C-alpha positions as CSV (number, residue, x, y, z in Angstrom):
1,X,49.9,-22.8,-7.0
2,X,46.5,-20.9,-7.6
3,X,44.8,-19.6,-4.5
4,X,41.4,-20.8,-3.4
5,X,39.8,-17.5,-4.7
6,X,41.5,-18.0,-8.1
7,X,40.2,-21.6,-8.3
8,X,36.6,-20.4,-7.5
9,X,36.8,-17.7,-10.1
10,X,37.9,-20.2,-12.7
11,X,35.1,-22.5,-11.6
12,X,32.4,-19.9,-12.0
13,X,33.7,-18.8,-15.4
14,X,33.6,-22.4,-16.6
15,X,30.1,-22.8,-15.3
16,X,29.0,-19.6,-17.2
17,X,30.8,-20.5,-20.4
18,X,28.5,-20.5,-23.5
19,X,25.7,-18.5,-21.7
20,X,26.9,-15.0,-22.6
21,X,24.0,-14.4,-25.1
22,X,21.5,-15.5,-22.6
23,X,22.7,-13.1,-20.0
24,X,20.4,-10.1,-19.5
25,X,22.0,-6.7,-20.3
26,X,21.0,-4.7,-17.3
27,X,21.0,-1.0,-16.4
28,X,20.7,0.2,-20.0
29,X,20.0,3.9,-20.8
30,X,19.6,5.7,-24.1
31,X,18.2,8.8,-25.6
32,X,14.4,9.1,-26.3
33,X,13.6,7.9,-29.8
34,X,10.7,10.4,-29.9
35,X,10.2,13.4,-27.6
36,X,6.8,14.1,-26.1
37,X,4.9,16.6,-28.1
38,X,6.5,15.7,-31.4
39,X,4.8,13.8,-34.3
40,X,6.2,10.9,-36.3
41,X,4.7,11.2,-39.8
42,X,2.8,8.0,-40.6
43,X,1.2,7.3,-44.0
44,X,-2.4,7.7,-42.8
45,X,-3.5,10.4,-45.2
46,X,-3.6,13.2,-42.6
47,X,-1.6,16.4,-42.5
48,X,1.0,16.5,-39.7
49,X,-0.6,19.7,-38.2
50,X,-3.9,17.9,-38.0
51,X,-2.3,14.9,-36.2
52,X,-0.5,17.2,-33.8
53,X,-3.7,19.0,-32.9
54,X,-5.6,15.8,-32.3
55,X,-2.8,14.3,-30.3
56,X,-2.7,17.4,-28.0
57,X,-6.5,17.2,-27.5
58,X,-6.4,13.4,-27.0
59,X,-3.6,13.6,-24.4
60,X,-5.7,16.1,-22.4
61,X,-8.8,13.8,-22.5
62,X,-6.5,10.9,-21.7
63,X,-5.2,12.6,-18.6
64,X,-8.8,13.4,-17.5
65,X,-10.0,9.9,-18.3
66,X,-7.2,8.3,-16.3
67,X,-8.0,10.5,-13.4
68,X,-11.7,9.6,-13.6
69,X,-10.8,5.9,-13.9
70,X,-8.7,6.1,-10.7
71,X,-11.3,8.1,-8.9
72,X,-13.7,5.2,-9.5
73,X,-11.3,2.7,-8.0
74,X,-10.7,5.0,-5.0
75,X,-14.4,5.2,-4.3
76,X,-14.8,1.5,-5.0
77,X,-12.4,0.7,-2.2
78,X,-13.7,3.4,0.2
79,X,-17.5,3.3,-0.3
80,X,-19.6,2.8,2.9
81,X,-23.2,2.6,4.0
82,X,-26.4,0.6,3.4
83,X,-25.9,0.6,-0.3
84,X,-22.2,-0.6,0.0
85,X,-22.6,-3.7,-2.1
86,X,-24.5,-2.2,-5.0
87,X,-22.3,0.9,-5.3
88,X,-19.1,-1.1,-4.7
89,X,-19.9,-3.2,-7.7
90,X,-21.1,-0.2,-9.9
91,X,-18.0,1.8,-9.2
92,X,-15.8,-1.2,-10.1
93,X,-17.8,-1.8,-13.4
94,X,-17.4,1.8,-14.4
95,X,-13.7,1.6,-13.5
96,X,-13.2,-1.3,-15.9
97,X,-15.0,0.5,-18.7
98,X,-13.0,3.6,-18.2
99,X,-9.8,1.5,-18.2
100,X,-10.7,0.1,-21.6
101,X,-11.3,3.6,-22.8
102,X,-7.9,4.8,-21.5
103,X,-6.2,2.1,-23.7
104,X,-8.3,3.1,-26.7
105,X,-7.4,6.8,-26.4
106,X,-3.7,6.0,-25.9
107,X,-3.5,3.8,-28.9
108,X,-5.3,6.4,-31.0
109,X,-2.6,8.9,-30.0
110,X,0.2,6.5,-31.0
111,X,-1.6,5.7,-34.3
112,X,-1.6,9.4,-35.1
113,X,2.2,9.4,-34.7
114,X,2.1,11.0,-31.2
115,X,3.3,10.0,-27.7
116,X,0.7,9.3,-25.2
117,X,0.8,10.3,-21.5
118,X,1.4,7.4,-19.2
119,X,2.9,8.2,-15.8
120,X,0.9,9.4,-12.8
121,X,3.0,12.5,-12.3
122,X,2.4,13.6,-15.8
123,X,-1.3,12.9,-15.6
124,X,-1.6,14.9,-12.3
125,X,0.1,17.9,-14.0
126,X,-2.2,17.8,-17.0
127,X,-5.7,16.9,-15.8
128,X,-8.4,19.5,-15.2
129,X,-10.4,17.4,-12.8
130,X,-10.1,18.6,-9.2
131,X,-8.1,16.3,-6.9
132,X,-10.3,14.4,-4.3
133,X,-9.2,14.2,-0.7
134,X,-7.1,11.2,0.4
135,X,-9.7,10.2,3.0
136,X,-13.1,8.6,2.7
137,X,-16.2,10.5,1.7
138,X,-19.9,9.8,2.1
139,X,-21.6,8.1,-0.9
140,X,-23.5,11.3,-2.1
141,X,-20.2,13.2,-2.1
142,X,-18.4,10.5,-4.0
143,X,-21.2,10.3,-6.6
144,X,-21.3,14.1,-7.0
145,X,-17.6,14.2,-7.4
146,X,-17.7,11.6,-10.2
147,X,-20.6,13.4,-11.9
148,X,-18.6,16.6,-12.0
149,X,-15.6,14.8,-13.5
150,X,-17.8,13.2,-16.2
151,X,-19.2,16.6,-17.1
152,X,-15.7,18.1,-17.4
153,X,-14.8,15.3,-19.8
154,X,-18.0,15.5,-21.8
155,X,-17.8,19.2,-22.4
156,X,-14.2,19.0,-23.6
157,X,-14.9,15.9,-25.7
158,X,-17.7,17.5,-27.6
159,X,-15.5,20.5,-28.5
160,X,-12.6,18.2,-29.5
161,X,-15.0,16.1,-31.6
162,X,-16.1,19.1,-33.6
163,X,-12.5,20.2,-34.1
164,X,-11.5,16.8,-35.3
165,X,-14.4,16.7,-37.7
166,X,-13.7,20.1,-39.1
167,X,-10.0,19.0,-39.7
168,X,-11.0,15.8,-41.5
169,X,-9.8,13.5,-38.7
170,X,-12.7,11.1,-38.8
171,X,-11.0,8.5,-36.7
172,X,-10.5,10.8,-33.7
173,X,-14.0,12.2,-34.1
174,X,-15.5,8.7,-34.2
175,X,-13.5,7.7,-31.0
176,X,-14.7,10.8,-29.1
177,X,-18.3,10.4,-30.2
178,X,-18.9,6.7,-30.4
179,X,-16.7,5.5,-27.5
180,X,-16.0,8.3,-25.1
181,X,-19.1,10.5,-25.2
182,X,-21.6,7.7,-25.3
183,X,-19.9,5.8,-22.5
184,X,-19.6,8.8,-20.2
185,X,-23.3,9.8,-20.8
186,X,-24.4,6.2,-20.0
187,X,-22.3,6.2,-16.8
188,X,-23.7,9.6,-15.8
189,X,-27.2,8.2,-16.0
190,X,-26.4,5.2,-13.8
191,X,-24.8,7.5,-11.2
192,X,-27.3,10.3,-11.2
193,X,-30.2,8.0,-10.5
194,X,-28.6,7.2,-7.1
195,X,-29.0,10.8,-6.1
196,X,-32.8,10.9,-6.7
197,X,-34.5,11.2,-3.3
198,X,-37.4,8.7,-3.5
199,X,-38.8,6.3,-0.9
200,X,-37.3,2.8,-1.0
201,X,-40.1,0.7,0.6
202,X,-43.3,2.8,1.0
203,X,-44.5,5.2,-1.7
204,X,-45.2,8.8,-0.7
205,X,-48.9,9.1,-0.5
206,X,-49.0,12.9,-0.1
207,X,-51.1,14.7,-2.7
208,X,-49.0,16.6,-5.2
209,X,-49.3,20.3,-5.0
210,X,-49.5,20.4,-8.8
211,X,-52.1,17.7,-9.2
212,X,-55.0,20.2,-8.7
213,X,-56.7,17.7,-6.3
């Protein structure tokens, strides 16, 4: 006579009968289909060496853009002071714009046949932007840190755009100029104006030393 455990096993097998194809296949592992740093040749009319050079440049700018994006979110959470609401919203707006840019850069890398950086540890090893402290900083320090990060990115982006143009990679050049450089320059303007020391309520009536009056 079957034991109670045997009867339960048979019952569960019967309940699961016919569902084998719907059962998730868990804990799967396999070799990478494309190693990082290698190019898959796609029919896009560009030499493989050109694609490889652009992918290397774009992965660097991707790591730095991800770092800047995350710095905006950090400061968005941690901002303090009388201008909290305005700066809180501005930082979040810039974060969202940088997040869209991250996706655009990563997809360009993939469309060139490359492999884009994705994980935080890999980004931290690659970025040239200095790491901010874990704690909160005053608003002027937050803005200054963001402006420095923007400048890092803009300098390297202009160099990379020229390299892409010289190599005939018009798509990468267009992304760097039309998307990345223009967005970062615009965000710099919005940030930098917050560090101009002007009165908020009453205009400074002192005569200018250069007015000649």
